[in-house]
C-alpha positions as CSV (number, residue, x, y, z in Angstrom):
1,M,-70.1,-4.7,16.1
2,L,-69.5,-6.8,13.1
3,P,-72.4,-9.1,12.0
4,E,-72.1,-12.8,12.8
5,P,-70.5,-14.9,10.2
6,A,-73.1,-16.7,7.9
7,A,-71.4,-19.9,8.8
8,V,-68.4,-21.1,10.9
9,L,-67.8,-24.4,9.8
10,N,-65.9,-25.6,12.8
11,P,-65.1,-23.9,16.1
12,V,-61.5,-23.2,17.2
13,T,-61.8,-25.5,20.0
14,A,-62.3,-28.5,17.6
15,R,-58.9,-28.1,16.1
16,S,-56.3,-30.8,16.6
17,T,-53.9,-30.0,19.2
18,E,-51.3,-32.3,17.9
19,P,-47.8,-30.7,17.4
20,S,-46.8,-30.0,13.9
21,Q,-44.1,-32.3,12.8
22,Q,-42.3,-29.4,11.1
23,P,-39.2,-28.0,13.0
24,S,-40.2,-25.3,15.6
25,Q,-37.7,-22.8,14.2
26,S,-39.9,-20.5,12.0
27,P,-38.4,-17.6,9.9
28,R,-38.2,-14.2,11.8
29,P,-40.8,-11.9,10.3
30,V,-39.9,-8.3,9.6
31,A,-43.5,-7.2,9.8
32,R,-46.7,-8.0,11.5
33,I,-50.5,-7.2,11.0
34,A,-51.0,-5.0,14.0
35,E,-54.7,-4.2,13.5
36,V,-57.4,-4.8,11.0
37,A,-61.0,-3.3,10.7
38,V,-63.9,-3.3,8.2
39,H,-66.7,-0.7,7.4
40,L,-69.8,-2.2,6.2
41,P,-72.6,0.1,4.7
42,E,-75.9,-0.1,6.7
43,R,-78.0,-0.1,3.5
44,T,-78.3,-3.7,2.0
45,R,-79.9,-5.2,-0.9
46,D,-81.7,-8.6,-1.1
47,V,-80.2,-10.4,-4.2
48,A,-83.4,-12.4,-4.8
49,D,-85.7,-9.1,-4.6
50,A,-83.1,-7.4,-6.8
51,E,-83.3,-10.3,-9.3
52,R,-87.1,-10.0,-9.6
53,E,-86.9,-6.3,-10.1
54,L,-84.5,-7.1,-13.0
55,H,-87.1,-9.4,-14.5
56,R,-89.7,-6.6,-14.3
57,R,-87.4,-4.2,-16.0
58,N,-86.1,-6.8,-18.7
59,P,-88.9,-9.4,-19.0
60,K,-87.6,-10.9,-22.2
61,V,-84.2,-11.3,-21.1
62,A,-83.8,-11.7,-17.5
63,P,-85.4,-15.0,-15.8
64,R,-88.6,-14.7,-13.7
65,L,-87.2,-16.8,-11.0
66,P,-84.1,-15.5,-9.1
67,M,-81.3,-17.7,-10.5
68,V,-78.1,-15.9,-9.3
69,S,-79.1,-16.0,-5.7
70,R,-80.2,-19.6,-5.9
71,L,-76.9,-20.7,-7.9
72,T,-74.4,-18.7,-5.9
73,G,-75.9,-18.8,-2.4
74,V,-75.5,-15.2,-2.0
75,R,-78.4,-13.6,-0.2
76,R,-77.5,-10.1,0.6
77,V,-75.1,-7.5,-0.4
78,H,-74.2,-4.1,1.1
79,V,-74.6,-0.8,-0.9
80,A,-72.9,2.5,-0.1
81,D,-75.1,5.6,-0.1
82,D,-75.2,7.6,-3.2
83,D,-73.2,10.5,-2.1
84,Q,-70.3,8.2,-0.8
85,Q,-67.1,7.3,-2.7
86,A,-64.5,4.5,-2.3
87,S,-62.4,6.8,-0.4
88,D,-65.1,7.4,2.3
89,L,-65.4,3.6,2.9
90,A,-61.5,3.2,3.3
91,V,-61.5,6.3,5.7
92,A,-64.2,4.9,8.0
93,A,-62.3,1.6,8.2
94,S,-59.0,3.4,8.7
95,R,-60.2,5.5,11.6
96,T,-61.3,2.4,13.4
97,V,-57.9,0.9,12.8
98,L,-56.0,3.9,14.1
99,D,-58.4,4.3,17.3
100,R,-57.8,0.7,18.2
101,A,-54.2,1.0,17.8
102,G,-54.1,4.3,19.8
103,L,-52.5,6.1,16.9
104,E,-53.1,9.5,15.2
105,P,-53.0,10.1,11.3
106,A,-49.5,11.7,11.9
107,D,-48.2,8.3,12.9
108,V,-48.6,6.7,9.6
109,D,-45.4,6.4,7.6
110,L,-47.0,5.5,4.3
111,L,-50.6,5.0,3.1
112,I,-51.4,2.5,0.5
113,F,-54.9,2.6,-1.1
114,A,-55.3,-1.1,-2.2
115,S,-58.6,-1.6,-4.0
116,A,-60.1,-2.9,-7.2
117,T,-62.4,0.3,-6.9
118,Q,-61.1,3.8,-7.2
119,D,-62.7,7.2,-6.9
120,M,-61.4,8.4,-10.5
121,I,-58.6,7.7,-12.9
122,E,-56.5,10.5,-11.7
123,P,-55.3,11.3,-9.0
124,A,-54.5,8.0,-7.2
125,T,-57.3,7.4,-4.5
126,S,-54.6,7.3,-2.0
127,H,-54.1,11.0,-2.2
128,I,-58.0,11.5,-1.6
129,T,-58.0,9.0,1.3
130,A,-55.1,10.5,2.9
131,A,-56.6,14.1,2.7
132,K,-59.9,13.0,4.1
133,L,-58.1,11.0,6.8
134,G,-55.5,13.6,7.8
135,V,-52.6,11.6,6.9
136,R,-49.4,13.7,5.6
137,A,-47.2,10.9,4.5
138,P,-46.1,9.3,1.2
139,V,-48.9,7.5,-0.7
140,M,-49.5,5.2,-3.4
141,D,-52.2,3.0,-5.0
142,V,-52.0,-0.8,-5.4
143,K,-54.5,-2.4,-7.8
144,N,-55.0,-5.9,-8.5
145,A,-58.7,-6.6,-8.6
146,C,-59.8,-8.7,-5.5
147,N,-56.0,-9.4,-4.5
148,S,-55.4,-5.7,-3.9
149,V,-55.4,-5.6,-0.3
150,L,-53.2,-8.9,-0.2
151,N,-50.8,-7.2,-2.5
152,G,-50.9,-4.2,-0.5
153,I,-49.8,-6.1,2.5
154,E,-47.1,-7.7,0.4
155,V,-45.8,-4.3,-0.6
156,A,-45.9,-3.1,3.0
157,E,-44.0,-6.0,4.2
158,A,-41.3,-5.4,1.5
159,L,-41.0,-1.8,2.2
160,I,-40.7,-2.4,6.0
161,G,-38.0,-5.0,5.2
162,T,-35.9,-2.4,3.5
163,G,-36.1,-0.1,6.6
164,R,-37.7,2.7,4.6
165,Y,-41.0,2.5,6.8
166,R,-42.1,1.3,10.0
167,R,-45.9,1.7,10.0
168,V,-47.9,1.3,6.7
169,L,-51.7,1.7,6.6
170,V,-53.3,-0.5,3.9
171,A,-56.7,1.3,3.2
172,C,-59.5,-0.2,0.9
173,G,-62.6,1.2,-0.5
174,E,-64.5,-1.4,-2.5
175,M,-68.0,-0.1,-4.4
176,P,-68.4,-2.5,-7.2
177,T,-72.1,-2.1,-7.0
178,R,-71.6,1.2,-9.2
179,G,-70.5,-1.1,-12.1
180,V,-73.5,-3.4,-12.2
181,R,-75.8,-3.4,-15.2
182,W,-79.6,-3.3,-14.4
183,D,-80.9,-2.7,-18.1
184,V,-79.7,-5.7,-20.2
185,P,-80.4,-5.7,-23.9
186,D,-80.1,-9.5,-24.6
187,R,-79.5,-12.9,-22.9
188,R,-75.6,-12.8,-23.6
189,T,-75.4,-9.5,-21.8
190,Y,-77.4,-10.9,-18.9
191,A,-75.0,-13.9,-18.7
192,M,-72.1,-11.7,-18.6
193,S,-73.5,-9.2,-16.0
194,A,-75.0,-12.0,-13.7
195,A,-71.8,-12.2,-11.4
196,G,-72.3,-8.5,-10.6
197,Y,-75.5,-9.1,-8.9
198,T,-73.6,-10.6,-6.0
199,M,-71.1,-7.8,-5.7
200,S,-71.1,-5.7,-2.4
201,D,-69.4,-2.5,-1.1
202,A,-67.3,-2.3,2.0
203,G,-64.2,-0.4,3.4
204,A,-61.3,-2.1,5.0
205,A,-58.0,-1.1,6.7
206,V,-54.9,-3.2,7.7
207,L,-52.2,-1.6,9.9
208,V,-48.8,-3.3,8.9
209,E,-45.9,-2.5,11.5
210,A,-42.4,-3.5,11.7
211,T,-41.1,-5.9,14.2
212,G,-37.8,-6.0,15.8
213,A,-36.2,-7.6,12.7
214,G,-37.5,-4.7,10.4
215,G,-35.5,-1.7,9.5
216,G,-35.7,1.8,11.0
217,G,-37.9,3.6,8.7
218,A,-39.5,7.1,9.2
219,S,-40.0,6.8,12.9
220,G,-36.2,6.0,13.5
221,R,-34.4,2.9,14.2
222,I,-34.9,0.9,17.2
223,D,-32.6,-1.7,18.9
224,G,-34.0,-5.2,18.1
225,F,-32.3,-6.8,20.8
226,E,-35.3,-7.4,23.0
227,D,-37.3,-8.7,20.2
228,D,-34.4,-11.0,19.0
229,L,-34.1,-12.5,22.6
230,A,-37.9,-12.8,22.7
231,A,-37.6,-14.9,19.5
232,E,-35.1,-17.1,21.0
233,L,-37.1,-17.9,24.2
234,A,-40.3,-18.2,22.3
235,G,-39.7,-22.0,21.7
236,L,-39.7,-22.3,25.7
237,V,-43.1,-20.8,26.2
238,G,-45.2,-22.5,23.3
239,T,-47.0,-21.2,20.3
240,A,-48.7,-18.1,21.9
241,G,-45.4,-16.9,22.9
242,R,-43.7,-16.8,19.4
243,P,-43.5,-13.5,17.6
244,S,-46.3,-12.4,15.6
245,G,-45.6,-11.6,12.0
246,I,-45.8,-12.4,8.3
247,L,-44.1,-15.8,8.2
248,G,-44.1,-16.5,4.3
249,S,-46.1,-15.8,1.1
250,A,-46.3,-16.9,-2.5
251,F,-48.0,-15.1,-5.5
252,A,-48.7,-16.3,-9.0
253,A,-50.4,-15.1,-12.1
254,E,-51.8,-16.6,-15.3
255,S,-52.3,-13.3,-17.1
256,Q,-53.4,-14.8,-20.5
257,H,-56.8,-15.1,-18.9
258,W,-57.0,-11.2,-18.3
259,D,-60.2,-11.0,-20.3
260,V,-62.3,-13.4,-18.4
261,G,-63.4,-10.7,-16.0
262,M,-63.5,-6.9,-16.9
263,L,-64.8,-3.7,-16.3
264,P,-63.4,-2.2,-19.6
265,G,-64.5,1.2,-19.7
266,G,-62.6,4.5,-18.6
267,G,-59.1,3.4,-19.9
268,T,-57.3,3.8,-23.3
269,V,-59.2,1.0,-24.8
270,N,-62.7,2.3,-24.2
271,P,-62.1,6.1,-22.8
272,R,-65.7,7.3,-23.2
273,D,-68.0,4.4,-24.1
274,P,-70.9,4.3,-21.6
275,E,-71.6,0.7,-22.4
276,R,-68.3,-0.3,-21.3
277,T,-68.6,0.8,-17.7
278,Y,-70.2,-2.3,-16.4
279,F,-68.7,-5.6,-15.3
280,E,-68.4,-8.2,-17.9
281,I,-67.5,-11.6,-16.4
282,D,-67.5,-15.2,-18.0
283,G,-68.2,-17.2,-14.8
284,S,-67.2,-20.4,-16.1
285,R,-64.0,-19.5,-17.7
286,L,-63.0,-17.7,-14.5
287,R,-63.7,-20.8,-12.5
288,E,-61.8,-23.1,-14.9
289,A,-58.7,-20.5,-14.8
290,F,-58.7,-20.5,-11.0
291,D,-58.8,-24.4,-10.9
292,A,-55.7,-24.6,-12.9
293,F,-53.6,-22.9,-10.2
294,G,-54.0,-26.0,-8.0
295,S,-52.3,-25.8,-4.6
296,G,-48.9,-24.5,-5.7
297,P,-49.0,-21.2,-4.2
298,V,-50.4,-22.3,-0.9
299,D,-47.8,-25.2,-0.5
300,E,-45.1,-22.6,-1.4
301,A,-46.1,-20.2,1.4
302,L,-46.5,-22.8,3.9
303,A,-43.0,-24.1,3.0
304,A,-41.7,-20.7,3.2
305,A,-43.4,-20.1,6.7
306,G,-42.0,-23.4,8.0
307,V,-45.5,-24.6,8.8
308,T,-47.9,-27.1,7.7
309,M,-51.7,-27.1,7.0
310,D,-52.0,-28.8,10.4
311,D,-50.7,-25.6,12.1
312,V,-53.2,-23.4,10.4
313,A,-56.0,-22.2,12.8
314,L,-57.8,-20.2,10.4
315,V,-58.1,-19.9,6.4
316,A,-59.4,-16.6,5.2
317,V,-60.2,-17.2,1.4
318,H,-61.6,-14.7,-1.2
319,Q,-65.3,-15.8,-1.7
320,V,-67.4,-15.2,-4.9
321,A,-70.0,-17.8,-4.1
322,V,-70.9,-20.3,-1.5
323,T,-71.1,-23.0,-4.2
324,Y,-67.7,-22.3,-5.2
325,L,-66.0,-22.9,-1.8
326,A,-66.1,-26.6,-2.2
327,D,-64.1,-26.5,-5.2
328,V,-61.6,-24.0,-3.6
329,H,-61.3,-26.5,-0.5
330,R,-60.6,-29.5,-3.0
331,T,-58.4,-27.9,-5.5
332,V,-56.1,-25.9,-3.0
333,G,-56.1,-28.5,-0.2
334,V,-57.8,-26.0,2.2
335,P,-59.8,-27.6,5.2
336,A,-63.4,-26.6,4.9
337,D,-63.7,-26.6,8.8
338,R,-61.4,-23.7,9.1
339,T,-63.3,-21.3,6.9
340,I,-65.6,-18.6,7.7
341,V,-68.2,-18.2,5.0
342,T,-69.1,-14.5,4.6
343,V,-70.2,-14.3,1.0
344,A,-73.8,-15.4,1.8
345,D,-74.8,-12.6,3.8
346,H,-72.3,-9.8,2.7
347,G,-71.6,-10.5,-0.8
348,N,-68.4,-10.3,-2.9
349,I,-66.9,-7.3,-1.5
350,A,-63.8,-7.9,-3.7
351,S,-60.5,-7.1,-1.9
352,A,-62.1,-6.5,1.5
353,T,-62.9,-9.9,1.8
354,L,-60.0,-11.2,3.8
355,P,-60.0,-8.2,6.2
356,L,-63.8,-8.9,6.8
357,Q,-63.0,-12.7,7.9
358,L,-60.2,-11.6,9.9
359,A,-62.2,-9.0,11.7
360,I,-65.2,-11.4,12.4
361,A,-62.7,-14.2,13.7
362,L,-61.1,-11.8,16.0
363,E,-64.5,-10.3,17.3
364,S,-65.7,-13.9,17.8
365,G,-62.7,-15.3,19.6
366,R,-62.1,-17.5,16.7
367,L,-58.5,-16.1,16.1
368,Q,-56.2,-16.0,19.2
369,R,-52.9,-14.7,19.8
370,G,-50.3,-17.0,18.5
371,D,-52.6,-18.7,15.8
372,V,-51.5,-19.2,12.3
373,V,-53.6,-17.9,9.7
374,L,-53.6,-18.5,5.9
375,L,-54.7,-15.6,3.7
376,L,-55.8,-17.0,0.3
377,G,-56.6,-14.4,-2.5
378,L,-58.0,-15.1,-6.0
379,A,-58.4,-12.4,-8.5
380,G,-59.5,-11.6,-12.0
381,G,-56.6,-11.1,-14.4
382,I,-56.2,-13.7,-13.1
383,S,-54.0,-13.9,-10.0
384,M,-53.6,-16.0,-6.8
385,G,-51.8,-15.1,-3.5
386,A,-51.1,-17.0,-0.5
387,M,-49.8,-15.4,2.8
388,V,-49.0,-17.1,6.3
389,V,-49.4,-15.0,9.3
390,R,-48.7,-15.7,13.1
391,W,-51.3,-13.5,14.8
């Protein structure tokens, strides 16, 4: 069972039932999100208690009072076991997704490991995940910080649209707690490390499948006549009868801000410097960079989907702090009453955040067949992504 969300700001029954003023003809999706699951490690860490321990270890640098938990609203994070790797968390969530879908590993046409975290630089963590899961299909890694899963879904939809694959498993294993610094030599280092104390571990999996409008792929082409007919009839039976699928999306990047959030070790810049294996994040610059995006990608995705914000039942949004959500709602134009707050009790779980909110919404009954969902991703680098999905 998934934990209860920290806050559901508005129940689904409170949504307006007024019909949208947009035309009822929506684009035919080529792919849909068939299943989603999240694995949360049982071990947790109280953020305020961790800050007190940080002060004990670094009394001249870290403040005596818990400042990070107070300023961000993050109370608790999940921490994987010492002998677990990112691939293990991805495998745990993937097994749940396959079980729910009634599938075997052999039914997967492509496995995408989409995560900010990786087991090692080489090989691609998708190989390790596939081996542990028993998948014998093509694999690849997609990595774009906290937008990794959203970009993984984007890649899956595109490849399904070409007809190359029909069933793609997007697997994610996030373990940012391994990059948190607990011994800080000075105040500047503490300031650059502070955001890490709210980071949390989790696994996630999203199963993306072709609709009748998709191509044949590895499982063989099927006649889409029945799906096409169902789509034509959908307008006669209301929202719940319309075909589910990914309706539209938009992605943007402002890459000149790449240095506002880094884990700079392990690559060619710092191949062997242990001091560069910790997160370095300038929170104020990161916030300003995100605000500069405005609502552009969201507006573009909604327009591509042929819907308006009034049609959206749920907004799953990447969350780094409770206190920052109000800025996101205001800047992007996302209604606060359609958001599930997860960061307070589960921390910043990087790209597993959106799957967690979908899983909680499904289990709580907040998300129903036919509902329109907006997936909103924000990531270091920096990038923003918006995807509109009919469930």
